[in-house]
C-alpha positions in Angstrom: -0.1 0.3 0.0 1.1 3.4 -0.9 2.2 5.7 2.2 1.6 9.6 2.3 5.2 10.2 1.4 5.4 8.1 -1.6 2.4 9.1 -2.8 3.4 12.8 -3.0 6.7 12.1 -4.0 5.1 10.5 -6.9 3.2 13.3 -7.4 5.9 15.5 -7.6 7.7 13.6 -10.6 4.4 13.8 -12.0 4.6 17.5 -11.7 8.0 18.0 -13.0 8.2 15.8 -16.0 4.8 17.1 -17.4 6.2 20.0 -19.4 8.8 18.3 -20.4 6.5 15.6 -21.9 4.2 18.8 -23.5 7.7 20.1 -25.1 8.7 16.7 -26.7 5.1 16.7 -28.2 5.5 20.0 -29.3 8.9 19.1 -30.9 7.3 16.2 -32.7 8.0 16.7 -36.4 4.9 16.9 -39.1 6.4 15.1 -42.2 5.4 16.4 -45.3 4.7 13.6 -48.1 4.7 14.6 -51.4 2.2 12.7 -53.9 2.8 12.7 -57.7 1.0 11.3 -60.6 0.1 11.6 -64.2 -3.5 10.9 -63.3 -6.1 13.0 -62.5 -7.6 14.4 -59.4 -10.3 12.0 -57.8 -13.6 13.6 -58.4 -14.5 13.5 -54.8 -12.3 12.8 -51.5 -11.3 9.7 -50.9 -8.8 8.1 -48.2 -7.7 5.9 -50.6 -5.4 2.3 -50.6 -2.1 4.6 -49.4 -3.2 6.5 -47.0 -5.3 3.9 -45.3 -1.8 2.2 -45.6 -0.6 5.2 -43.4 -3.1 4.9 -41.0 -2.9 0.9 -40.3 0.6 1.8 -39.1 -0.6 4.6 -36.7 0.0 8.0 -38.7 -2.9 10.4 -38.6 -3.3 13.0 -41.4 -3.1 16.3 -39.9 -1.2 15.2 -36.7 2.1 13.3 -38.3 1.6 14.2 -42.0 0.2 16.4 -44.4 0.4 15.6 -47.9 1.3 18.1 -50.9 -0.5 16.7 -54.1 1.0 17.1 -57.8 -2.0 16.0 -60.6 -0.7 16.1 -63.9 -4.4 15.4 -64.9 -3.5 13.2 -68.1 -0.5 15.6 -69.3 3.0 14.4 -68.8 4.6 16.8 -70.2 3.7 18.5 -66.8 5.3 16.3 -64.9 8.9 17.7 -64.7 7.6 21.1 -63.2 5.2 19.6 -60.7 8.1 17.5 -59.3 10.2 20.6 -59.2 7.7 22.1 -57.4 7.6 19.0 -54.9 11.4 19.6 -54.5 10.8 23.6 -53.7 7.6 22.6 -50.9 10.7 20.8 -49.0 9.0 17.9 -48.9 10.3 14.5 -46.8 9.2 11.8 -49.3 7.6 12.2 -52.6 5.5 8.8 -53.7 4.8 8.6 -57.4 2.3 6.6 -59.3 3.5 5.2 -62.6 6.7 5.1 -64.6 6.5 8.7 -66.1 5.7 10.5 -62.4 8.6 8.5 -61.2 11.0 9.1 -63.8 10.1 13.1 -63.5 10.7 12.9 -59.5 14.0 11.1 -60.0 15.3 13.8 -62.7 13.9 16.4 -60.2 15.7 15.2 -57.4 18.6 13.1 -56.1 18.4 13.5 -52.1 14.7 13.7 -51.2 13.5 9.7 -50.7 11.0 8.6 -53.5 9.0 5.9 -53.1 7.2 4.7 -56.7 3.5 2.7 -55.7 3.1 1.5 -59.2 5.8 1.1 -62.0 6.9 -1.4 -64.5 10.5 -2.8 -65.6 12.7 -0.6 -63.2 15.7 -2.1 -64.1 15.5 -1.4 -68.0 14.3 2.1 -67.9 16.7 2.6 -65.5 14.9 3.8 -62.4 16.7 1.5 -60.1 20.3 -0.3 -60.6 18.7 -3.9 -59.7 15.6 -4.6 -58.0 17.5 -6.1 -55.0 20.1 -3.3 -54.3 18.0 -0.4 -55.7 20.8 2.3 -55.5 20.4 6.4 -55.2 17.1 7.7 -53.9 14.4 5.7 -55.5 12.5 2.1 -54.6 8.8 0.7 -54.0 7.1 -1.7 -55.8 7.1 -3.0 -59.9 5.0 -4.9 -61.7 6.1 -8.3 -62.0 3.0 -9.7 -64.5 3.7 -8.8 -68.1 0.8 -7.7 -71.0 2.0 -10.7 -73.2 -0.2 -12.6 -70.3 -2.7 -10.4 -70.4 -2.7 -11.5 -74.2 -2.4 -15.5 -73.6 -5.3 -14.9 -71.2 -7.2 -13.1 -73.6 -7.1 -15.4 -76.1 -8.0 -18.6 -73.9 -10.9 -16.4 -73.2 -11.7 -16.3 -76.8 -9.8 -18.6 -79.1 -11.5 -16.7 -82.6 -8.7 -14.1 -82.1 -6.6 -13.7 -84.9 -5.5 -10.1 -84.8 -5.2 -8.0 -81.7 -3.9 -4.9 -81.2 -1.6 -3.5 -78.3 -2.5 -0.5 -77.3 0.3 1.6 -75.4 1.9 4.9 -74.7 5.4 5.2 -75.7 5.9 7.7 -74.0 6.8 5.5 -70.8 9.6 3.9 -72.5 13.1 5.8 -73.1 15.6 4.5 -75.1 15.2 0.7 -76.8 12.6 -0.3 -74.0 9.9 0.2 -75.8 11.6 -1.6 -79.3 12.7 -5.1 -76.9 9.0 -4.5 -75.2 7.2 -5.4 -78.7 9.8 -8.2 -80.5 9.0 -9.7 -76.9 4.9 -9.0 -77.6 5.2 -9.9 -81.1 6.9 -13.2 -80.3 4.3 -13.9 -77.9 1.7 -13.8 -80.3 2.9 -15.6 -82.9 3.4 -18.4 -80.4 -0.4 -18.2 -80.1 -1.2 -17.9 -84.0 -1.9 -14.1 -83.4 -0.9 -11.0 -85.4 -0.4 -8.3 -83.1 -0.7 -4.5 -84.3 1.3 -2.0 -81.7 -1.0 1.3 -81.5 0.4 4.2 -80.2 -1.3 6.9 -77.9 0.3 9.2 -75.6 -2.8 12.1 -75.2 -5.9 11.5 -73.2 -7.7 12.9 -76.1 -6.6 10.4 -79.0 -8.3 8.1 -78.0 -10.7 7.8 -80.7 -7.9 8.9 -83.2 -6.1 5.4 -81.8 -9.0 3.6 -82.5 -9.4 4.5 -86.1 -6.2 3.3 -86.7 -6.9 -0.4 -85.8 -6.4 -2.6 -89.0 -8.9 -4.6 -91.0 -10.1 -7.5 -89.2 -9.2 -6.6 -85.7 -11.0 -9.0 -83.1 -9.3 -8.2 -79.7 -7.8 -5.7 -78.1 -4.8 -5.9 -75.3 -4.2 -2.4 -73.3 -1.0 -1.1 -71.1 -1.2 -0.2 -67.8 -0.4 3.4 -68.3 -1.6 6.5 -66.9 -3.3 8.0 -70.2 -5.1 4.7 -70.9 -6.1 4.1 -67.4 -7.8 7.6 -67.3 -9.4 6.9 -70.5 -10.7 3.4 -69.5 -14.2 4.1 -69.6 -14.0 5.9 -73.3 -11.9 2.9 -74.2 -14.0 0.5 -72.7 -17.1 1.6 -74.5 -15.4 2.0 -77.4 -14.0 -1.4 -77.8 -17.7 -2.9 -76.9 -19.0 -0.7 -79.5 -16.8 -2.5 -82.0 -17.6 -6.2 -80.7 -13.7 -6.3 -79.5 -12.7 -8.1 -76.7 -10.3 -6.3 -74.9 -8.1 -7.0 -71.9 -5.9 -4.5 -69.9 -3.3 -4.9 -67.4 -5.1 -4.5 -64.4 -8.5 -4.5 -62.9 -9.2 -0.8 -64.0 -10.6 -1.8 -67.5 -12.5 -5.1 -66.5 -14.0 -2.5 -64.3 -14.7 -0.3 -67.5 -16.4 -2.7 -69.3 -13.5 -4.4 -71.1 -14.4 -7.9 -71.1 -11.6 -9.4 -68.7 -8.0 -7.9 -66.6 -5.1 -9.3 -65.3 -2.6 -8.2 -63.1 -1.2 -7.4 -59.9 -3.5 -6.0 -57.1 -2.5 -2.2 -57.3 -4.8 -1.3 -54.3 -2.8 -3.7 -52.1 0.2 -1.7 -53.9 -0.5 1.4 -52.8 -1.0 0.1 -49.3 2.7 -1.8 -49.3 4.2 2.0 -50.3 3.2 3.5 -47.1 5.2 0.6 -45.7 8.4 1.9 -47.6 7.4 5.7 -46.4 6.9 4.4 -42.8 10.5 2.8 -43.3 12.2 6.0 -44.8 10.6 8.2 -42.2 12.6 6.1 -39.3 15.4 6.4 -40.9 16.1 3.4 -44.0 18.0 4.7 -47.2 16.1 3.6 -50.2 18.8 2.4 -51.7 18.9 -0.3 -48.8 15.3 -1.2 -49.4 14.9 -3.7 -52.0 12.1 -3.2 -54.9 9.2 -5.3 -54.2 7.5 -7.4 -56.7 3.8 -7.9 -55.5 2.6 -12.2 -55.0 -0.7 -10.9 -55.2 -2.9 -10.9 -58.7 -6.4 -11.1 -59.6 -7.8 -12.2 -62.5 -11.6 -10.3 -63.6 -14.0 -10.9 -65.9 -16.5 -8.8 -67.1 -19.6 -11.3 -67.1 -21.9 -8.5 -68.9 -19.5 -7.6 -71.6 -19.2 -11.3 -72.3 -23.0 -11.4 -72.5 -22.7 -8.7 -74.9 -20.3 -9.8 -76.9 -22.5 -13.4 -77.5 -19.2 -15.0 -75.6 -19.1 -18.4 -73.4 -15.8 -17.8 -70.7 -14.1 -20.9 -70.9 -14.2 -22.8 -67.3 -10.5 -23.0 -66.8 -10.8 -18.7 -66.4 -13.9 -18.8 -64.7 -11.7 -19.4 -61.3 -10.7 -15.7 -61.5 -12.7 -12.8 -59.9 -16.0 -12.3 -61.9 -18.5 -9.1 -62.2 
């Protein structure tokens, strides 16, 4: 049982330490997190998987961190200016969505840590030195599934396709990376007895013009996961359905938008995982020491409403995927 003297001593200790605790609380750093993407700002406020990931780690927005958002609204040419703006805002870390945003941030700073939540072919494109030892100030999560897998699944779903368009954004491929990617796609298509036609589009206002380039006899469409195409997913879905084209995209955005199917990494989970990288960096870890993560969660989404509209019967072998 505590006697009077012990109680008074304890009370005195509380009185003495309370101001120190208050000072420590006041001195707590408010982190500034930059967010850069070529996409458009959401039309309505949303917590989003990245912010949810920070919340799950104990961070409270407004108490522990503030976010500086920069949206290129589908115009990748704006990214360098937006990235420079984040540098001038003295953010503690920059989170990027997509390859163009990541490359713009990398060009804007060699000191501020950069975490890409989604990006593809990061070694080939020179974003990191290697997956295991990224080097520099950039790390994050990279795509593992390729567009060739989407083509393979589309052919399995619709065995009658023989001429397929590969809709892609060439601005996301520096140097000879695009040439090597197209060679790989052509090789995969040939193995499936499919003729592949690459069609480039780098402007969200150019989707209809891109569809006008589709060759005669086109009866399939594969869509790259690129910011300009993700932003235009609804239009692509409508145009594909209007031309009765079975379409498959890398990422569930396209199946949600009315395309026949999509396959790829769970990008929401990738964004949540990006919060883990940010947490480690804010606690002192260096991006160069954090290996790039290759996701292990994939999802196949089949839009059965679109399948019905196209008069297709999906093979049982694919029906174990996620259906809409």
